[in-house]
MIVODO-310053 format. One record per residue (C-alpha): residue in three letters; residue number from 1; z, y, x. Coordinates in Angstrom, 3 decimals, padded with zeros to 6 digits. Example, Ala and Ser with C-alpha at 12.3 -4.5 7.8 and 13.67 -1.06 7.14 Angstrom:
BEGIN
@code: ALA; pos: 1; up: 007.800; north: -004.500; east: 012.300
@code: SER; pos: 2; up: 007.140; north: -001.060; east: 013.670
! end
This chain:
BEGIN
@code: MET; pos: 1; up: 007.694; north: -004.211; east: -007.421
@code: ASN; pos: 2; up: 004.662; north: -002.429; east: -009.329
@code: TYR; pos: 3; up: 001.630; north: -001.966; east: -007.261
@code: SER; pos: 4; up: -001.362; north: 000.035; east: -008.348
@code: GLY; pos: 5; up: -004.625; north: -000.886; east: -006.256
@code: PRO; pos: 6; up: -007.243; north: 001.787; east: -004.977
@code: GLU; pos: 7; up: -010.114; north: 002.647; east: -007.232
@code: ARG; pos: 8; up: -012.934; north: -000.047; east: -006.834
@code: GLU; pos: 9; up: -016.078; north: 002.199; east: -006.622
@code: LYS; pos: 10; up: -014.364; north: 003.796; east: -003.623
@code: ILE; pos: 11; up: -013.637; north: 000.729; east: -002.135
@code: ARG; pos: 12; up: -016.849; north: -000.558; east: -002.425
@code: SER; pos: 13; up: -018.401; north: 002.193; east: -001.002
@code: MET; pos: 14; up: -015.960; north: 002.063; east: 001.986
@code: PHE; pos: 15; up: -016.596; north: -001.635; east: 002.775
@code: ASP; pos: 16; up: -020.430; north: -000.890; east: 002.587
@code: GLU; pos: 17; up: -020.237; north: 001.786; east: 005.076
@code: ILE; pos: 18; up: -018.283; north: -000.119; east: 007.583
@code: ALA; pos: 19; up: -019.801; north: -003.556; east: 006.890
@code: GLY; pos: 20; up: -022.315; north: -003.379; east: 010.070
@code: SER; pos: 21; up: -019.478; north: -003.139; east: 012.574
@code: TYR; pos: 22; up: -016.619; north: -005.067; east: 010.785
@code: ASP; pos: 23; up: -016.783; north: -008.283; east: 012.646
@code: LYS; pos: 24; up: -016.955; north: -006.345; east: 016.003
@code: ALA; pos: 25; up: -013.716; north: -004.441; east: 015.044
@code: ASN; pos: 26; up: -011.961; north: -007.058; east: 013.618
@code: ASP; pos: 27; up: -012.283; north: -009.027; east: 016.744
@code: VAL; pos: 28; up: -011.322; north: -006.074; east: 018.878
@code: MET; pos: 29; up: -008.448; north: -004.906; east: 017.052
@code: SER; pos: 30; up: -006.888; north: -008.323; east: 016.840
@code: LEU; pos: 31; up: -008.046; north: -010.003; east: 019.858
@code: GLY; pos: 32; up: -009.692; north: -012.384; east: 017.885
@code: ILE; pos: 33; up: -006.323; north: -013.690; east: 016.247
@code: HIS; pos: 34; up: -007.663; north: -013.220; east: 012.792
@code: HIS; pos: 35; up: -009.836; north: -016.412; east: 013.242
@code: ILE; pos: 36; up: -006.616; north: -018.306; east: 013.932
@code: TRP; pos: 37; up: -004.962; north: -016.902; east: 010.932
@code: ARG; pos: 38; up: -007.704; north: -018.028; east: 008.642
@code: GLN; pos: 39; up: -007.639; north: -021.744; east: 010.266
@code: LYS; pos: 40; up: -004.147; north: -021.679; east: 009.687
@code: LEU; pos: 41; up: -004.784; north: -020.838; east: 005.939
@code: VAL; pos: 42; up: -007.367; north: -023.818; east: 005.611
@code: ASN; pos: 43; up: -004.773; north: -026.145; east: 007.266
@code: PHE; pos: 44; up: -001.772; north: -024.958; east: 004.990
@code: SER; pos: 45; up: -004.100; north: -025.415; east: 001.841
@code: GLY; pos: 46; up: -004.471; north: -029.131; east: 002.472
@code: ALA; pos: 47; up: -008.302; north: -028.949; east: 001.891
@code: GLU; pos: 48; up: -009.716; north: -032.464; east: 001.920
@code: LEU; pos: 49; up: -013.273; north: -033.947; east: 002.214
@code: GLY; pos: 50; up: -015.260; north: -033.658; east: -000.942
@code: GLN; pos: 51; up: -013.084; north: -030.677; east: -002.425
@code: ASP; pos: 52; up: -014.789; north: -027.580; east: -004.044
@code: VAL; pos: 53; up: -013.656; north: -023.999; east: -002.858
@code: LEU; pos: 54; up: -014.406; north: -020.498; east: -004.084
@code: ASP; pos: 55; up: -013.626; north: -017.985; east: -001.125
@code: CYS; pos: 56; up: -013.457; north: -014.438; east: -002.796
@code: ALA; pos: 57; up: -013.808; north: -011.037; east: -000.829
@code: THR; pos: 58; up: -015.379; north: -013.283; east: 001.745
@code: GLY; pos: 59; up: -016.866; north: -010.507; east: 003.514
@code: THR; pos: 60; up: -019.099; north: -011.982; east: 006.316
@code: GLY; pos: 61; up: -017.995; north: -015.238; east: 005.143
@code: ASP; pos: 62; up: -015.575; north: -016.251; east: 007.999
@code: LEU; pos: 63; up: -013.116; north: -018.017; east: 005.530
@code: ALA; pos: 64; up: -015.718; north: -019.847; east: 003.459
@code: ILE; pos: 65; up: -017.137; north: -020.966; east: 006.794
@code: ALA; pos: 66; up: -013.882; north: -022.468; east: 007.836
@code: PHE; pos: 67; up: -013.304; north: -024.117; east: 004.425
@code: LYS; pos: 68; up: -016.914; north: -025.550; east: 004.641
@code: LYS; pos: 69; up: -016.003; north: -027.194; east: 007.942
@code: ALA; pos: 70; up: -013.055; north: -028.793; east: 006.284
@code: VAL; pos: 71; up: -014.183; north: -030.113; east: 002.921
@code: GLY; pos: 72; up: -017.601; north: -031.378; east: 004.499
@code: GLN; pos: 73; up: -020.021; north: -032.143; east: 001.567
@code: GLY; pos: 74; up: -017.776; north: -030.251; east: -000.860
@code: ARG; pos: 75; up: -019.376; north: -027.241; east: -002.590
@code: VAL; pos: 76; up: -018.107; north: -023.746; east: -000.882
@code: VAL; pos: 77; up: -018.867; north: -020.283; east: -002.440
@code: GLY; pos: 78; up: -018.194; north: -017.380; east: -000.929
@code: THR; pos: 79; up: -018.532; north: -014.209; east: -003.096
@code: ASP; pos: 80; up: -017.801; north: -010.173; east: -002.302
@code: PHE; pos: 81; up: -017.968; north: -007.352; east: -004.505
@code: SER; pos: 82; up: -019.667; north: -005.398; east: -001.636
@code: SER; pos: 83; up: -023.296; north: -006.396; east: -000.868
@code: GLY; pos: 84; up: -023.241; north: -004.822; east: 002.637
@code: MET; pos: 85; up: -020.333; north: -006.935; east: 003.723
@code: LEU; pos: 86; up: -022.102; north: -009.861; east: 002.355
@code: GLU; pos: 87; up: -025.290; north: -009.433; east: 003.961
@code: PRO; pos: 88; up: -024.594; north: -011.082; east: 007.305
@code: ALA; pos: 89; up: -022.865; north: -014.233; east: 005.615
@code: PRO; pos: 90; up: -025.794; north: -016.698; east: 004.821
@code: ASN; pos: 91; up: -027.302; north: -016.300; east: 008.361
@code: LYS; pos: 92; up: -024.383; north: -016.862; east: 009.862
@code: ALA; pos: 93; up: -023.518; north: -020.028; east: 008.219
@code: LYS; pos: 94; up: -026.981; north: -021.059; east: 008.529
@code: LYS; pos: 95; up: -026.919; north: -020.844; east: 012.423
@code: LEU; pos: 96; up: -023.840; north: -023.082; east: 012.105
@code: GLY; pos: 97; up: -025.850; north: -025.478; east: 009.938
@code: LEU; pos: 98; up: -023.649; north: -025.042; east: 007.073
@code: GLU; pos: 99; up: -024.465; north: -024.871; east: 003.517
@code: ILE; pos: 100; up: -022.608; north: -022.260; east: 001.581
@code: GLU; pos: 101; up: -023.372; north: -020.403; east: -001.437
@code: PHE; pos: 102; up: -022.831; north: -016.626; east: -001.509
@code: SER; pos: 103; up: -023.047; north: -014.059; east: -004.025
@code: VAL; pos: 104; up: -022.100; north: -010.486; east: -005.096
@code: ALA; pos: 105; up: -019.142; north: -010.941; east: -007.814
@code: ASP; pos: 106; up: -015.732; north: -008.993; east: -008.288
@code: VAL; pos: 107; up: -012.685; north: -010.988; east: -008.068
@code: MET; pos: 108; up: -011.304; north: -009.355; east: -011.079
@code: ASP; pos: 109; up: -014.070; north: -010.556; east: -013.438
@code: LEU; pos: 110; up: -015.275; north: -014.189; east: -011.806
@code: PRO; pos: 111; up: -018.568; north: -015.496; east: -013.124
@code: PHE; pos: 112; up: -017.322; north: -019.044; east: -012.849
@code: ALA; pos: 113; up: -016.009; north: -021.598; east: -015.759
@code: GLU; pos: 114; up: -012.410; north: -022.358; east: -016.236
@code: ASN; pos: 115; up: -011.122; north: -025.398; east: -013.779
@code: GLU; pos: 116; up: -014.155; north: -025.276; east: -011.489
@code: PHE; pos: 117; up: -012.721; north: -025.245; east: -008.094
@code: ASP; pos: 118; up: -009.910; north: -027.283; east: -006.176
@code: ILE; pos: 119; up: -009.115; north: -024.077; east: -004.230
@code: ALA; pos: 120; up: -009.876; north: -020.642; east: -004.573
@code: SER; pos: 121; up: -009.033; north: -018.259; east: -001.776
@code: ILE; pos: 122; up: -008.972; north: -014.683; east: -000.657
@code: SER; pos: 123; up: -008.157; north: -013.143; east: 002.994
@code: PHE; pos: 124; up: -007.428; north: -009.275; east: 003.727
@code: GLY; pos: 125; up: -008.607; north: -008.586; east: -000.009
@code: ILE; pos: 126; up: -005.973; north: -008.680; east: -002.685
@code: ARG; pos: 127; up: -004.524; north: -005.472; east: -001.459
@code: ASN; pos: 128; up: -007.806; north: -003.597; east: -001.914
@code: VAL; pos: 129; up: -008.316; north: -004.660; east: -005.569
@code: GLN; pos: 130; up: -007.628; north: -002.249; east: -008.255
@code: ASP; pos: 131; up: -005.409; north: -004.831; east: -010.223
@code: PRO; pos: 132; up: -004.162; north: -007.233; east: -007.697
@code: VAL; pos: 133; up: -002.481; north: -009.343; east: -010.865
@code: GLN; pos: 134; up: -005.643; north: -009.463; east: -012.564
@code: ALA; pos: 135; up: -007.476; north: -010.634; east: -009.831
@code: MET; pos: 136; up: -004.678; north: -013.611; east: -009.305
@code: SER; pos: 137; up: -005.168; north: -014.532; east: -012.874
@code: GLU; pos: 138; up: -008.755; north: -014.750; east: -012.373
@code: LEU; pos: 139; up: -008.198; north: -017.095; east: -009.103
@code: ALA; pos: 140; up: -005.889; north: -019.256; east: -011.148
@code: ARG; pos: 141; up: -008.389; north: -019.455; east: -014.029
@code: VAL; pos: 142; up: -011.091; north: -020.947; east: -012.144
@code: VAL; pos: 143; up: -008.827; north: -023.539; east: -010.273
@code: LYS; pos: 144; up: -008.350; north: -027.084; east: -011.521
@code: PRO; pos: 145; up: -004.592; north: -028.442; east: -012.768
@code: GLY; pos: 146; up: -002.977; north: -029.280; east: -009.469
@code: GLY; pos: 147; up: -005.348; north: -026.975; east: -007.284
@code: LYS; pos: 148; up: -004.127; north: -024.000; east: -005.120
@code: VAL; pos: 149; up: -004.694; north: -020.521; east: -004.957
@code: MET; pos: 150; up: -004.655; north: -019.496; east: -001.234
@code: ILE; pos: 151; up: -004.060; north: -015.816; east: -000.145
@code: LEU; pos: 152; up: -003.743; north: -014.201; east: 003.253
@code: GLU; pos: 153; up: -002.831; north: -010.567; east: 003.517
@code: PHE; pos: 154; up: -001.237; north: -008.261; east: 005.777
@code: GLY; pos: 155; up: 002.473; north: -007.431; east: 005.626
@code: GLN; pos: 156; up: 005.315; north: -005.728; east: 007.346
@code: PRO; pos: 157; up: 007.300; north: -007.699; east: 010.440
@code: LYS; pos: 158; up: 011.000; north: -008.124; east: 009.605
@code: ILE; pos: 159; up: 011.803; north: -008.562; east: 013.579
@code: PRO; pos: 160; up: 013.350; north: -005.110; east: 014.216
@code: VAL; pos: 161; up: 012.071; north: -004.409; east: 017.938
@code: PHE; pos: 162; up: 008.871; north: -006.021; east: 016.920
@code: SER; pos: 163; up: 008.633; north: -004.114; east: 013.840
@code: GLN; pos: 164; up: 008.962; north: -000.678; east: 015.294
@code: ALA; pos: 165; up: 006.185; north: -001.806; east: 018.117
@code: PHE; pos: 166; up: 003.672; north: -002.891; east: 015.487
@code: GLN; pos: 167; up: 004.099; north: 000.095; east: 013.242
@code: PHE; pos: 168; up: 003.565; north: 002.365; east: 016.320
@code: TYR; pos: 169; up: 000.301; north: 000.439; east: 017.190
@code: SER; pos: 170; up: -000.957; north: -000.076; east: 013.807
@code: LYS; pos: 171; up: -000.440; north: 003.695; east: 012.748
@code: ASN; pos: 172; up: -001.514; north: 005.186; east: 016.052
@code: VAL; pos: 173; up: -003.890; north: 003.117; east: 017.843
@code: LEU; pos: 174; up: -005.671; north: 001.122; east: 015.419
@code: PRO; pos: 175; up: -007.213; north: 003.419; east: 013.252
@code: LYS; pos: 176; up: -008.702; north: 005.159; east: 016.574
@code: ILE; pos: 177; up: -010.097; north: 001.912; east: 017.627
@code: GLY; pos: 178; up: -011.832; north: 001.146; east: 014.313
@code: GLY; pos: 179; up: -012.809; north: 004.762; east: 013.879
@code: TRP; pos: 180; up: -014.583; north: 004.449; east: 017.144
@code: LEU; pos: 181; up: -016.229; north: 001.216; east: 016.781
@code: SER; pos: 182; up: -017.419; north: 002.256; east: 013.067
@code: GLY; pos: 183; up: -017.771; north: 005.923; east: 012.988
@code: LYS; pos: 184; up: -015.490; north: 005.756; east: 009.963
@code: THR; pos: 185; up: -011.832; north: 006.768; east: 010.970
@code: SER; pos: 186; up: -010.822; north: 007.384; east: 007.511
@code: ALA; pos: 187; up: -011.581; north: 003.859; east: 006.323
@code: TYR; pos: 188; up: -009.472; north: 002.233; east: 009.170
@code: GLU; pos: 189; up: -006.693; north: 004.799; east: 008.265
@code: TYR; pos: 190; up: -006.848; north: 003.828; east: 004.936
@code: LEU; pos: 191; up: -006.755; north: 000.089; east: 005.811
@code: GLU; pos: 192; up: -003.551; north: 000.586; east: 008.005
@code: ASN; pos: 193; up: -001.748; north: 002.485; east: 005.074
@code: SER; pos: 194; up: -002.537; north: 000.042; east: 002.550
@code: SER; pos: 195; up: -001.107; north: -002.622; east: 004.736
@code: ALA; pos: 196; up: 002.061; north: -000.964; east: 005.599
@code: LYS; pos: 197; up: 002.581; north: -000.280; east: 001.766
@code: PHE; pos: 198; up: 001.389; north: -003.551; east: 000.080
@code: PRO; pos: 199; up: 004.132; north: -005.801; east: -001.163
@code: CYS; pos: 200; up: 004.782; north: -009.155; east: 001.045
@code: ARG; pos: 201; up: 007.038; north: -012.076; east: 000.913
@code: GLU; pos: 202; up: 009.287; north: -012.371; east: -002.262
@code: ASP; pos: 203; up: 007.992; north: -009.032; east: -003.363
@code: PHE; pos: 204; up: 004.382; north: -010.504; east: -003.410
@code: LEU; pos: 205; up: 005.362; north: -013.746; east: -004.927
@code: ALA; pos: 206; up: 007.175; north: -011.660; east: -007.946
@code: MET; pos: 207; up: 003.852; north: -009.954; east: -008.541
@code: ALA; pos: 208; up: 001.941; north: -013.255; east: -008.168
@code: SER; pos: 209; up: 004.238; north: -014.905; east: -011.015
@code: LYS; pos: 210; up: 003.270; north: -011.981; east: -013.467
@code: ALA; pos: 211; up: -000.535; north: -013.640; east: -012.903
@code: TYR; pos: 212; up: 000.154; north: -016.911; east: -013.729
@code: PRO; pos: 213; up: 003.169; north: -019.538; east: -014.222
@code: PHE; pos: 214; up: 002.446; north: -021.181; east: -010.753
@code: ALA; pos: 215; up: 004.030; north: -024.486; east: -010.555
@code: LYS; pos: 216; up: 005.091; north: -023.702; east: -006.674
@code: MET; pos: 217; up: 004.739; north: -020.599; east: -004.808
@code: GLN; pos: 218; up: 005.227; north: -020.623; east: -000.905
@code: TYR; pos: 219; up: 004.347; north: -018.458; east: 002.043
@code: ILE; pos: 220; up: 004.372; north: -018.607; east: 005.814
@code: PRO; pos: 221; up: 004.268; north: -015.870; east: 008.173
@code: VAL; pos: 222; up: 001.828; north: -015.465; east: 011.022
@code: SER; pos: 223; up: 002.013; north: -013.559; east: 014.392
@code: GLY; pos: 224; up: 005.708; north: -012.612; east: 013.474
@code: GLY; pos: 225; up: 004.999; north: -011.451; east: 010.224
@code: ILE; pos: 226; up: 001.873; north: -009.170; east: 010.683
@code: ALA; pos: 227; up: 000.437; north: -011.138; east: 007.857
@code: TYR; pos: 228; up: 001.192; north: -013.920; east: 005.389
@code: ILE; pos: 229; up: -000.294; north: -016.963; east: 004.086
@code: TYR; pos: 230; up: 000.765; north: -017.530; east: 000.481
@code: LYS; pos: 231; up: -000.124; north: -020.934; east: -001.476
@code: LEU; pos: 232; up: 000.087; north: -020.811; east: -005.047
@code: SER; pos: 233; up: -000.103; north: -024.322; east: -006.837
@code: LEU; pos: 234; up: -001.176; north: -024.928; east: -010.076
! end
């Protein structure tokens, strides 16, 4: 399956515009479940004390923070190509007493050396990248041999009745809530539409295989397949 992502500058502008309300909207629309999903990703990654982690499209830093709690003195770097989204992240980590490096960077062109990290991750960002294959190639490039690329992304549930109910909720309710909280209904309409169309399960793994010859590829569903966590091992 071929997937063409959105134009990067339009997405950057969109996220800059909704940055101020992003955390609140996520918490309301998911009832806080997105924090549980991110913790499951960290657990599934097998992150250990002392390991170095790069979290791309980190947004306001939630996944970078979860990884920092897991790796202790290990280095954690959080990047995002939207400076607006990234702005709250340093203070959020500081309030928790966590030392995390944050910087503006594009996952399609990462400013890091090859084999620099034990784990590279991206949550709810890969579908918003103009070229997801290039992005996954970059994530693999900066990971050490034996390391992992971890991806959390929305998909489409397979359970018939649940799938239909979720489609109705995500299409008719979520954009209205997101628009009410942010004043940017069109942004949340885009986010819902992109989630409904983005490849998941085996289709996503097929796309990942074009990026890098991963030694092993696995995925697990969360919340009945609303989202999936992918572990791509080098």
